[in-house]
N, C-alpha and C positions, 0 to 999 in steps of 0.2 A: 556667371559666366567664363569661358573659355579662351582665351585667345590665342593662336598660333602666329609667333611672328617669324618671318623667315629660317622656319624650321626646315632643318638639315639631318639626316642619319646616313651616315656612311659607318660597313662594316672592310674590316680589313681580312681578305681570304689570302688562299694559297696563289690564286690567283691571278690575284690581285685586289683593289678597292672595288667591294657593291655596294652602288649609291639607291640606298631604299627609296627616298624620296630627297626631294632640294627645295628650299626656299620658299615651302607650305605657309600660307597666308591667307587666316579665313580666323574671323569670330564667327564661334558658336552661339546659336540662340540659346536664351533660357526656356527653362518648362517645359522643353519639348524631348519626345522618345527618338533618335536618331538612330537608324540602321546605319551601322558602318558594311558596304558591301566593296567585294575585290576580288577578283581570281588566289589563289591559293599563292603564296608567296609576294601577293601584292603591299603586304608591310601592314598591314591590317592591326597585329597583335603587336607589332613593335611601338605602331603609333600609341596605341592604348596603354602600353606599359612608360609610355615617355609623359604620355597627359596625367598618368597616375605618378609620375617624378620616381617611376622606378628603376627607369632608365634613364641615362642622359643624352640630351642631341649630341649629334656633332657639333653644331652651329648650331644659333638662334636660341627661342625660349619663347616658353607657355607661362600665359598670364592665366591664374586661377583667381577665383573668386569663390568661397563657398568652400563645404567641405567635400573631399570626392574621397569615393573608394579607389579599393585596388583592384585590378582585373579580375572580377569575381570569375574564377573557374582555375585560375593557374593554380592560387594557392602560392601565390608569390611571398605574400606579405607574415609568412607560418613558419614557425622553425623546427626542423625535420627532427631533433632529438626533444622536443620538448611533449608533451600530449594532446588531443584535443583540449581538455579541458584546461591546462597547463596555456595555449595559445588564447582560447577565448578569454581568460582572465587578462593576459598581457593585455589583447587590444581593447577588453573593456577600459583600463587602465589608457592605454595611448590614447581613447577619442573620447573619453570621457562619461562616460556611461554605467548605468548603476550594474558591479559584474554579477551578482548571484542572480539580478533578472535575466543578464544576457545570457548566463552559463543553461540558466532553466529552458528558457527559448530553443538556445542550439542544440542542447541534450534532446531535447522534445521533440525539435525541426530536424537537423541529420538524421535522428534514429540509425546512429552504427552500433548500437550497442556495449557490448565491452571496449570496441575501440577509442571510444571517447576517451578512455583512462589510458590507451597505450600511446606509445610515440608516434609521430605523424610519418617517420619514414619505413612504420610497418604495413600504412595504410593503402589498399588500390588507388588509383587515379578515382575513380569513384568517388571513394568515400572521402577522398581528400576536396573533390569540389561540390559534395554534400555538405562537410564541413564550414567551406568556405563560403557557399553561398547563405546556411543558416548564418554566421556572423554578422554577414552582409546584411543581410534581411534584419537581422536585429538590430541595427546601428542605424539611428537615421540622418543618412546622406546626404546631400543636393545635388549631388549628383552621382547616378550608380553608372561603372564599367564593366559591363558584361562581354565575356566570350566564349558562347554557347551553353554555359553553364545548365539552361532550363531544359536540356536536353537530357542530362546526365540522370542515373537512376531509374528505378521501374513504371510501369505508368503511371501508380499512385503517387511515387514521390514527383514525376514531370509534373503532374495535376497541380500537385499542391503548391511545389514551385512557383507555377502561371500565376495561380490565384494569389499567392504572397508577394510576387514581383507585381503584377497589376496595384497590388493595393497600396506600393510603395510609391510608383513611378507617377501615382497623381498629384504629388503635391513635388516631386522632384524631377530632375532632367535626370538623362541618363544617354548612353552611347553603348549600342548594343553588336557586337559577331554573332553573326547567326549563319549555316549554309540553308539555312531553312528561311524559305519565302514564304513559308505558313507564320513560322515565326515572328518575322519583320511586319507581317500586316496585320499581326494580334496584337503587337505591343511597339510598334515605331507610329509617327506619325507624319516623321520626314525622313530625308536620308542623305547619307554621304557616300560616294562613291572614289575609290583610292585606286588608279588605273597609273598606271606607267609613270609614277610618280606622282601625278597631279590628283587633287582631295578636291573635289566639286559636290558641293551641297544643292539640294534638291529640296523644295516644299513639301513637295507631295510624297510619300515614300513609294506609292505605286508609278510615279515616273523616273524614283530613282533605282525600282528594280527591272525596268524597262531596259534603260540606260546599260544598266548592269548586264542583266541577259542578254544584249546586242551584242554586247564587248565578248562574252563568254563564249558565244557563237560565233564570233568573227575571228577570233583566234582559235577555235577547234576546224575550220574551215582554210584558216591560212597554210 
């Protein structure tokens, strides 16, 4: 269970204060795969970072039950000067899973060859996504936070990623950001729409997509 209580996030910019969202209060249902929709700049990734605990809100709080992944795809929980192997072993210890089993899974799954033993700062963005996704899929989380990661890599990796992700979320919750409505339909059963600082829950993903597309069309015609 994830509960947002009066959650507000503001950024201080050169031209003043930018409010991403203010006073969000909502309880996200357990056991659901939620698609988080909104235009670019609406604050989706910011919200995911706050839910994960990687970013602090300006005010309000997040109540979490169960273990929650980092926003998979951002690689924000990885150290740039550590190798992929070292990062994997470190996170295995943090989350209390078998180090060797996780290492074996990630090296095989991410399929980044010699780069697995090289510092993360040498990785391309795609390699970081593959490593991040591989580590997360090797750790049993109660809630997976996904930020566009199933779109990383070639067709073979995309197919492999989607199959593994589907198997993981059968017994877990998830919150997923994607610009692909096809992915939203394939992986999500319910939806969240973030627009102008307001977050709304929709029981059915199709309803969420419809509202999102209507908002996007309206913003284009304005």
